[in-house]
VEXKE-551530 format. One line per field, with one value per residue (C-alpha): x, y, z. Coordinates in Angstrom, 1 decimal, decimal comma. Layout:
<nodes>
x	(X:...)
y	(Y:...)
z	(Z:...)
</nodes>
This chain:
<nodes>
x	(13,3:14,0:14,3:11,2:11,4:9,1:10,2:8,3:9,3:8,4:8,5:8,2:5,7:5,8:5,5:9,2:10,1:8,9:11,7:14,9:18,0:21,7:21,6:19,9:17,6:15,1:13,1:14,0:11,1:12,2:15,7:14,6:12,3:15,3:16,5:13,1:12,1:15,4:14,8:11,2:11,8:14,7:12,4:9,7:12,3:13,0:9,4:9,5:6,1:8,0:9,5:6,8:6,8:4,8:4,8:3,8:3,4:4,7:3,2:0,4:-2,7:-5,0:-4,8:-5,3:-4,4:-5,8:-4,3:-7,2:-7,7:-5,2:-3,4:0,1:-0,8:-2,4:-1,1:0,1:-1,2:-0,6:-0,3:0,3:0,1:2,7:2,3:4,1:4,5:3,6:3,7:0,1:1,1:4,0:1,7:-0,8:1,9:3,5:0,3:0,4:4,0:3,7:4,4:1,5:0,3:1,2:4,3:2,5:3,3:5,6:8,3:8,5:4,8:5,3:8,0:5,4:2,9:5,5:6,4:2,7:2,4:5,4:4,2:0,7:2,1:5,1:3,8:6,4:7,5:11,0:11,2:14,0:12,3:13,4:12,1:13,5:12,8:13,5:12,9:14,5:14,1:12,2:9,0:8,1:9,1:8,0:10,9:9,0:8,6:11,9:13,3:10,3:10,4:14,1:13,5:10,7:12,8:15,6:13,2:11,5:14,9:13,9:16,7:16,3:17,7:17,3:18,3:17,8:18,8:21,7:22,2:25,6:28,0:31,7:32,9:31,3:32,2:28,7:28,0:25,1:25,9:23,4:21,3:17,8:17,9:15,0:16,6:19,9:18,1:16,1:19,2:20,9:17,8:17,5:21,2:21,2:18,0:19,5:22,7:20,7:18,7:22,0:20,7:22,1:22,0:23,4:23,0:20,8:23,7:25,7:22,7:21,9:25,5:25,7:22,7:25,0:26,8:25,2:23,7:25,3:22,6:23,2:22,1:20,9:23,2:21,3:22,7:22,4:23,2:23,2:24,5:27,6:31,1:32,1:34,9:33,8:30,4:29,1:26,3:28,8:32,0:32,4:35,7:34,0:34,5:31,4:31,5:28,3:28,8:26,9:27,4:27,0:27,7:31,1:30,6:27,3:26,7:24,0:21,6:19,6:15,8:14,3:11,6:8,0:5,3:2,0:-1,1:-4,2:-6,9:-9,9:-12,5:-12,6:-14,5:-18,1:-18,3:-14,7:-14,1:-11,3:-9,9:-9,9:-8,3:-5,6:-4,9:-4,7:-2,6:0,4:-1,8:-3,7:-0,4:0,8:-2,4:-3,4:-1,4:-4,5:-5,4:-2,6:-2,4:0,4:0,8:0,0:2,0:0,2:2,3:1,2:3,1:3,2:4,6:5,2:2,2:2,0:-1,7:-2,5:-3,0:0,3:2,2:1,9:-0,5:-1,2:-0,7:-1,2:1,7:0,8:1,3:4,9:8,0:10,9:14,1:17,5:20,3:23,6:25,9:24,0:22,0:18,5:18,3:14,9:14,2:10,7:9,1:9,7:13,4:13,8:12,5:15,0:18,0:17,2:20,0:19,0:21,2:21,4:22,3:26,0:29,5:31,6:35,3:36,6:40,3:43,0:45,3:48,3:47,4:50,1:48,4:45,1:44,4:42,2:40,3:38,6:36,1:32,6:30,7:31,1:32,6:31,0:32,3:31,8:32,0:31,3:27,8:27,1:27,3:29,0:32,4:33,2:32,4:34,5:37,5:37,2:36,8:39,6:41,9:40,9:41,5:44,9:45,9:45,1:46,9:50,1:50,2:49,4:46,5:43,0:40,2:37,8:34,3:31,0:28,3:24,5:22,6:19,2:18,0:17,7:19,3:22,1:25,5:28,3:32,0:33,5:36,9:37,5:40,4:41,5:41,2:42,7:42,2:42,9:39,1:37,9:38,7:36,7:36,7:36,3:34,1:33,8:32,2:34,5:33,8:32,9:34,6:31,7:32,2:35,8:36,4:40,0:41,1:44,4:45,8:49,0:51,9:52,4:56,2:56,8:55,3:55,4:55,4:53,7:57,0:57,6:60,1:60,0:60,3:61,1:61,0:57,7:55,4:52,8:55,3:56,3:59,9:62,0:61,4:57,6:57,8:59,9:57,5:54,5:56,3:57,0:53,4:51,9:54,1:53,2:49,5:50,2:47,1:48,8:48,5:50,7:49,8:51,1:54,3:54,9:54,0:52,1:48,4:45,7:44,2:41,2:40,0:37,6:35,3:34,7:34,1:30,4:28,5:27,4:24,6:23,2:23,1:22,3:19,1:18,2:18,5:16,6:13,7:13,5:13,6:11,0:8,6:8,5:9,1:7,0:7,3:10,8:13,9:16,1:19,2:22,7:24,4:26,3:30,0:31,0:29,6:31,6:34,8:36,5:35,1:37,9:41,5:42,2:43,4:46,7:47,4:46,5:48,8:51,6:51,4:50,9:54,5:54,8:51,6:53,0:56,1:54,0:52,0:55,3:56,8:53,7:53,2:49,6:47,7:44,3:41,8:39,9:36,4:33,6:31,9:28,3:25,5:23,7:25,3:23,7:25,5:29,0:31,7:32,4:34,7:38,3:40,7:43,7:46,0:44,4:44,2:41,1:40,1:37,4:39,9:42,5:39,9:38,6:35,1:32,7:29,5:26,7:23,6:21,7:21,3:21,6:19,0:21,7:23,7:21,1:21,9:25,6:25,0:22,2:24,4:27,2:24,8:23,7:27,2:28,1:24,9:25,4:21,7:18,3:17,3:20,0:18,7:15,1:16,2:18,0:15,0:12,8:15,1:15,3:11,5:11,1:13,5:11,7:8,3:9,7:11,1:7,7:5,8:8,1:8,5:7,5:5,6:7,7:11,1:12,0:10,3:13,6:15,3:12,4:12,5:16,3:16,1:13,3:15,3:18,4:16,4:14,8:18,1:19,8:17,0:16,8:20,6:20,2:17,2:14,8:12,1:9,4:10,9:10,7:7,2:5,8:7,2:6,0:2,4:2,4:3,8:1,2:-1,6:-0,4:0,1:-3,4:-4,9:-3,1:-1,3:2,0:1,5:-1,6:-2,3:0,8:-0,8:1,8:4,6:2,8:2,5:6,3:6,9:4,8:6,6:10,1:8,9:9,6:6,8:6,7:9,4:7,7:8,8:10,3:12,9:13,5:12,7:12,1:9,2:5,7:4,2:3,2:3,7:-0,1:-0,4:2,5:0,9:-2,5:-0,7:0,6:-2,9:-3,7:-6,3:-5,5:-5,5:-4,4:-2,1)
y	(21,8:22,8:26,5:28,1:29,6:31,7:32,3:34,1:33,8:36,6:35,3:37,7:36,2:39,2:38,8:39,7:36,7:34,4:35,5:33,6:35,8:35,6:32,3:30,4:27,5:28,3:31,4:33,7:32,3:28,7:29,6:31,4:28,6:26,2:28,2:28,6:24,9:23,8:25,9:24,9:21,2:21,3:22,7:20,1:17,3:18,2:17,4:20,1:21,6:24,7:25,5:27,7:28,7:31,3:32,3:35,7:36,3:39,6:41,1:38,5:38,9:38,9:40,6:38,2:39,5:41,1:44,6:46,1:47,3:50,1:50,7:50,3:46,7:45,7:42,6:40,9:37,5:35,4:32,0:30,3:31,6:30,8:27,2:23,9:22,9:19,3:17,4:18,4:22,1:21,7:20,1:22,9:25,6:23,8:24,4:28,2:28,7:30,4:33,9:36,3:38,6:41,9:43,7:45,8:45,2:46,9:44,8:47,2:46,7:42,9:43,3:45,1:42,3:39,7:41,6:41,8:38,0:37,4:39,9:38,3:34,8:35,3:38,2:38,6:35,0:33,9:33,0:33,1:35,4:35,6:37,2:36,1:38,3:36,9:39,4:40,5:44,1:45,3:46,3:49,8:50,4:53,1:54,0:56,6:54,5:52,6:54,3:53,2:49,7:49,4:50,4:47,9:45,1:45,8:46,1:42,8:41,2:40,0:38,6:40,0:38,2:39,7:37,8:38,4:37,0:38,9:41,2:42,7:41,2:42,2:39,8:36,8:38,1:38,8:42,0:42,3:44,5:46,9:46,8:48,5:51,8:50,9:47,6:49,5:51,9:49,1:47,1:50,1:50,7:47,1:46,8:49,9:48,7:45,3:46,8:49,2:46,2:44,2:41,7:39,9:41,0:38,9:37,5:34,4:32,8:32,4:31,2:28,5:27,4:26,9:24,6:21,7:22,1:19,5:20,8:19,6:19,0:20,7:18,2:19,2:17,9:15,5:13,4:9,6:8,8:10,7:8,8:7,9:6,8:4,7:2,5:0,1:-0,6:2,6:0,7:-1,4:0,7:4,4:4,5:3,9:6,6:8,0:10,8:12,3:12,2:12,7:10,8:12,4:11,2:12,0:10,4:9,0:7,5:9,4:7,3:8,2:8,2:4,8:3,9:3,7:1,4:2,9:1,5:3,1:3,8:1,5:4,2:5,3:8,2:7,7:6,2:5,1:1,3:-0,6:-1,5:2,2:3,3:0,6:1,6:5,3:4,6:6,7:9,6:9,5:9,7:12,6:14,6:14,0:12,5:11,7:8,9:6,7:4,8:3,0:-0,8:-2,9:-6,1:-9,3:-12,1:-15,7:-18,5:-22,1:-25,4:-28,6:-31,0:-34,0:-34,3:-30,7:-29,6:-28,7:-30,2:-27,0:-25,8:-22,2:-21,5:-18,5:-16,4:-17,0:-20,8:-20,3:-20,1:-17,7:-18,8:-17,0:-17,2:-18,4:-18,5:-20,7:-22,5:-21,6:-21,9:-22,3:-20,5:-20,7:-17,6:-18,9:-19,6:-16,2:-14,4:-16,3:-15,6:-11,9:-10,0:-7,3:-4,3:-0,7:2,2:3,1:3,0:0,8:0,6:-3,0:-2,6:-0,7:-1,6:0,1:2,0:0,1:-3,2:-2,2:-2,6:0,0:-2,6:-3,8:-1,0:-2,3:1,0:4,6:6,7:8,8:11,3:11,3:14,6:15,7:16,7:20,2:23,0:20,6:21,9:19,0:16,5:18,4:18,4:14,7:13,7:15,9:14,3:10,8:11,9:13,4:10,2:8,0:10,4:10,6:6,8:6,1:3,9:3,1:2,2:-0,8:-0,4:-2,2:0,2:-0,1:2,8:1,9:-0,2:-3,9:-3,5:-5,8:-4,6:-3,9:-3,6:-0,3:1,3:4,7:6,7:10,2:13,2:16,5:19,5:23,2:23,9:20,8:17,4:14,3:10,5:8,9:5,7:2,8:-0,6:-3,7:-7,2:-10,2:-13,5:-14,6:-11,5:-12,4:-14,5:-15,9:-16,8:-18,1:-17,0:-18,1:-15,6:-13,1:-13,2:-17,0:-20,3:-23,2:-26,6:-29,7:-31,0:-27,8:-26,3:-22,5:-21,2:-17,5:-17,6:-18,9:-18,2:-16,9:-14,6:-11,2:-10,8:-7,7:-6,2:-6,4:-4,9:-2,1:-1,3:-1,4:0,9:3,5:3,3:3,8:6,7:8,3:8,2:10,2:12,3:15,6:18,9:22,0:25,6:28,6:28,6:24,9:24,1:20,8:21,1:18,7:17,0:15,5:18,1:16,6:19,6:19,1:15,4:14,4:11,1:10,5:8,1:10,3:13,6:12,0:10,3:13,5:15,6:13,0:13,0:16,8:17,0:14,4:16,3:19,2:17,4:14,2:13,3:14,5:12,3:12,9:14,9:13,4:13,8:17,0:17,1:17,8:14,3:12,5:14,5:11,9:8,8:8,8:10,1:13,3:13,4:14,9:12,2:9,4:11,0:11,4:7,7:6,2:5,3:3,6:1,7:0,4:-0,7:-2,5:-4,3:-5,4:-6,6:-8,5:-10,1:-9,2:-10,9:-10,1:-12,8:-13,8:-12,4:-14,7:-15,8:-14,5:-15,6:-18,8:-22,0:-23,8:-21,7:-21,8:-24,3:-25,6:-23,3:-24,7:-24,0:-21,7:-24,7:-26,2:-29,6:-31,9:-32,2:-34,8:-37,0:-36,7:-37,7:-40,5:-39,2:-40,8:-39,2:-39,6:-41,6:-41,5:-38,8:-39,8:-38,3:-37,8:-35,5:-34,4:-30,7:-31,0:-34,2:-32,5:-29,5:-31,9:-33,9:-30,8:-29,6:-32,9:-33,2:-33,6:-33,7:-32,5:-36,0:-36,1:-32,8:-34,1:-37,3:-35,3:-33,1:-36,2:-37,7:-34,5:-34,2:-37,7:-36,9:-33,6:-35,4:-38,2:-35,6:-34,0:-37,3:-38,6:-35,2:-35,3:-32,0:-29,3:-31,0:-31,3:-28,1:-26,1:-28,9:-28,9:-25,1:-25,2:-27,9:-26,0:-22,8:-24,6:-26,3:-23,0:-21,1:-23,9:-24,4:-20,7:-20,7:-23,8:-22,2:-25,0:-23,2:-25,5:-28,5:-26,6:-25,2:-28,6:-30,1:-27,2:-27,5:-31,3:-30,6:-28,0:-30,3:-33,2:-30,9:-29,5:-32,9:-34,2:-37,0:-36,3:-37,4:-35,5:-31,8:-29,9:-26,5:-24,9:-26,0:-24,3:-21,2:-21,4:-21,8:-18,7:-16,7:-17,6:-16,7:-20,0:-19,8:-20,4:-19,0:-16,3:-14,5:-11,7:-14,2:-16,3:-15,5:-19,2:-19,4:-19,6:-18,4:-14,7:-12,6:-12,5:-16,3:-16,8:-14,5:-16,3:-19,7:-18,6:-18,2:-20,6:-22,5:-25,1:-23,5:-24,5:-22,3)
z	(130,8:127,1:126,3:124,9:121,4:119,2:115,6:112,9:109,3:106,9:103,3:100,4:97,9:95,5:91,7:91,4:93,6:90,8:88,4:87,7:87,9:87,4:85,6:88,4:87,5:90,2:91,1:94,0:96,0:95,5:96,4:99,5:100,6:100,7:103,7:105,3:104,9:106,3:109,5:109,9:109,3:111,7:114,4:113,6:113,9:117,5:118,4:121,1:122,1:123,4:119,9:118,3:114,6:112,7:109,0:107,6:103,8:102,4:99,2:99,0:96,8:99,9:103,3:106,2:109,7:112,8:112,6:110,7:107,2:107,2:103,9:105,3:106,4:103,1:101,1:104,3:105,3:108,4:106,9:110,3:113,8:116,4:117,4:117,4:113,7:112,7:109,4:108,6:109,0:106,6:104,0:104,3:104,1:101,0:99,0:99,8:98,7:95,2:93,8:94,0:91,2:92,9:94,1:96,7:100,4:103,0:104,6:107,6:108,3:108,1:110,8:113,0:112,4:113,3:116,5:117,5:117,0:119,3:122,0:122,1:122,4:124,7:126,9:129,6:129,7:129,1:125,4:122,8:120,3:116,6:113,4:110,0:107,0:103,5:100,7:97,4:98,5:95,4:97,1:98,5:102,1:104,6:107,0:109,0:112,3:112,1:115,3:117,4:115,9:116,7:120,3:120,7:119,2:121,7:124,7:123,9:123,2:119,7:117,4:113,8:110,8:107,3:104,2:100,5:97,1:95,5:98,5:98,4:100,9:100,4:103,1:101,4:97,9:96,5:94,5:92,0:89,0:87,5:90,6:90,5:92,3:94,5:95,5:96,2:98,6:100,3:100,9:102,5:104,6:105,8:106,5:108,7:110,4:111,2:112,6:114,8:116,2:116,8:114,3:111,3:107,6:104,8:101,4:100,7:98,8:102,0:104,0:101,5:101,1:104,9:104,9:104,0:107,3:109,6:112,8:115,9:118,5:121,9:124,5:127,9:130,7:133,0:135,8:135,3:138,9:142,2:145,1:147,0:146,1:149,1:150,5:153,1:154,6:156,3:158,0:160,0:160,3:161,3:159,4:156,0:153,4:151,7:149,1:147,5:143,8:140,5:137,2:133,7:130,1:128,8:125,4:124,0:120,6:118,6:116,6:113,5:113,9:113,6:111,1:112,2:110,8:109,7:108,0:106,4:109,0:109,0:109,6:106,0:104,6:103,5:100,0:100,1:99,8:101,3:97,8:96,7:100,0:99,7:96,1:97,1:100,2:99,0:98,0:101,3:103,2:101,2:101,5:105,1:107,9:109,9:107,4:108,9:112,1:113,8:113,3:116,3:116,7:117,8:119,3:119,5:121,3:120,0:121,2:119,4:119,6:117,2:117,8:116,7:113,1:111,6:114,6:116,7:119,3:120,5:124,2:126,4:127,5:131,2:130,7:129,6:131,8:131,2:129,6:129,5:127,1:128,5:125,4:122,9:125,7:126,8:130,6:132,0:135,3:136,9:138,4:142,0:141,4:139,6:142,7:144,9:142,6:142,3:143,9:146,4:145,8:146,9:144,6:145,2:143,7:145,9:145,6:145,5:144,5:142,7:139,8:138,1:135,0:133,1:133,7:132,2:128,4:126,8:124,7:127,9:127,8:127,2:127,0:126,3:129,1:131,8:134,3:138,0:139,9:143,4:144,4:143,3:145,9:148,4:149,2:151,5:148,9:146,3:148,6:149,4:145,7:144,7:147,2:145,9:142,2:143,0:144,9:141,9:139,6:141,7:142,2:138,5:139,6:138,5:140,8:140,3:141,6:141,8:140,6:141,1:139,5:140,9:143,8:143,1:139,7:138,5:139,5:137,0:137,4:136,3:136,0:137,5:136,0:137,3:134,9:135,9:133,6:134,2:134,6:136,4:138,0:137,6:137,5:134,1:134,3:131,9:132,3:132,6:131,3:133,4:132,8:130,5:128,4:127,5:124,4:124,0:120,5:119,4:116,0:114,3:114,5:111,6:111,5:111,5:110,6:113,0:111,3:112,5:113,8:115,8:113,5:113,2:109,6:109,0:105,2:103,8:100,9:103,3:105,1:103,7:102,7:103,4:100,0:100,5:104,0:102,7:99,9:102,3:104,7:102,1:100,7:104,2:104,8:101,5:102,6:105,7:106,5:107,1:105,3:105,3:105,5:103,5:105,6:105,1:108,7:109,2:109,9:110,8:107,7:109,6:112,0:114,5:114,3:110,6:110,7:111,0:111,1:107,4:108,5:111,2:109,2:105,8:107,2:109,1:105,9:103,8:106,2:106,3:102,5:102,0:104,4:102,1:98,7:98,9:95,2:94,3:94,6:97,5:96,5:96,9:100,3:101,1:100,1:103,7:104,7:102,0:102,0:104,1:102,3:99,8:99,8:98,1:94,5:95,5:98,0:95,5:92,9:95,4:96,5:93,0:92,4:95,9:95,2:91,9:93,7:96,3:93,6:92,0:95,3:96,4:92,9:92,7:89,8:88,5:89,2:86,0:86,2:87,0:83,9:83,7:81,5:80,7:81,9:79,0:76,4:77,9:78,7:82,1:84,0:84,3:87,1:86,5:86,7:83,6:85,4:85,1:88,8:88,1:86,3:89,0:91,6:89,4:89,6:87,2:85,8:88,3:87,3:90,6:93,2:96,8:99,2:101,9:99,6:97,2:96,5:95,7:93,6:91,7:90,8:89,8:87,6:85,8:85,2:83,6:81,6:77,8:76,8:77,9:78,9:81,6:83,0:83,0:84,8:87,4:88,0:88,3:90,9:92,8:92,8:94,2:97,0:97,9:97,9:100,0:102,5:102,8:103,1:106,0:107,8:111,4:111,7:110,1:110,7:107,0:105,8:105,8:103,7:101,3:100,7:100,4:97,7:95,9:95,9:94,5:91,8:90,8:90,5:88,6:86,1:85,5:84,7:82,4:80,7:81,6:83,6:82,4:84,3:87,6:86,8:86,0:89,2:91,4:90,0:90,7:94,2:95,0:93,8:96,0:99,0:98,9:98,2:101,4:99,4:101,1:104,7:105,6:106,0:104,7:104,1:106,4:104,0:101,1:103,2:103,8:100,0:99,3:102,0:100,6:97,1:95,4:93,0:89,2:87,0:84,9:81,8:83,8:85,3:82,2:78,6:77,9:80,3:79,1:82,4:82,6:85,7:86,4:86,0:88,5:91,0:90,7:91,1:94,5:95,9:98,8:96,9:94,2:90,8:87,3:85,2)
</nodes>
């Protein structure tokens, strides 16, 4: 069970927090909220119901709390009681974050209010209690009851954290010059108070700077298997070995949160039409999370039926039989046969053999690794497993086992390797491949060329020579990832503790930022996530001369850039050799396009066209071929060929600045499809054309088109229309 937490954030909303100081582009409140929002959204992202968050406003215009109307507790407001924070709570709190019009309010009284909230919620239960105070220290403070507050914080085991903009911190190197006397006294008071409570006191600059450091999630250890490691069948033989063991993850790949699909709820507010709700979908989402609902998927199953409209007929799922993939083949297995072929297994890890460690290749691992230890609080099992681990270690062997994690589950073959550390001993387990999992490919050797006659050639234009190998060797060595310290001793350039998954932490940071800033662009990723994306400047400079030598030895030449622009306005691209390939192959200019090789021949005809009449003739021929494919298509057999041809025609005619030819053909094709003049009902093909976005070429895609964007969208409607 996850540990219970209760955290109260005390945020100073005083008028002085709305000022910009020391050249910063944001106010003290905005700067402080960077830290507060990061902590709150980090808690919300966990989704734990036992992680409670409360927010108290200090130096607010109003007084909202349950401690009475005493003067010392004035200008304090409970913005949110202790509860599980959700997205709706974040949106509501966002609207309340703004500087007040007063500087009245006591930070010490706010601490008492936060303590009262924690005591009422947690009582004597086991909670991790924390109070975070963020203030600039410019308000009046009453230190009379600090001793009693300190004792109460220690008795209730409450962690206290006090942060403030421009608080002096010699260790971090922050010192504000010309500090106001009141702020100087308050800083000293809060620092002493935090030290007496065994808490933390620091400057906000350090706290904000550390926000870029990704959080490493502490996962709770949970066994994935509890059973027996056995050798032999204990049900038949008394001599069988059976050791109670437990299995845990050793390495496990963390994945970023997946996207979820939502739609606007159908139960709209009174007076709100569907069109207005759809138009305001984004605003509804930002204002109220309850206006959304999850998208439900509906699956339908179809089979080929020539007598049905469209060539397909819907069937129920119960009428279908299961099929399983075996390579690229679908294998049909009926439900009766599936029950017969189901293997009855019992949960266990059964040893089937041993191999020498030298004979095992590390690339055989199929999964991440796990550890297998003896059953907890079982000395006999610990002794037995330790003997087995030491035997494997001394003989330099690995064990091969058949593992079934749950009863009647499919077995897998695993490798068990011994691991002996000063603190513990265990077996490291990884899944092994079956014969069907192994793919054997043959590649030509890299150091020689074998001719057709069998002759082996050591010197060839495709083989590196000694000069090239030497240049590459020096370049690789110059890029050695190794730093040196002040004494010149080598140090690790890529410490594993400072390397984080950019995808995982970048997406997590973007989600949390978007929760509190729904309209602002997401900031760039933190530098710590991209520091290993490129080599350092010193390393690049150091290896530059070796790279130039490598380029010279390998005779690298720059490839001419691909010519961009309009095909109609430029000459035909010529090969680097300058030879006329068409003349060498004795290819004549094409007059007729063959239906069997329509797409390549259409492109070739356009590339050789010398006039617009040739292009029109090619388009006319291609149109006849496409209509013939539709007319003679058995069901939807030729639909993919038709959409491929249309897509190619569309791209080529955009490039040759002749969009009208494509638009005229597509209008004629749609009219004939909807009139059922091309072999019957072909509305499914038109739906496919709409889905693949092969509509008219509008003015946004070609400046020579006479079709506007609105006309192109209206044309793609299912009914027949004229543009």
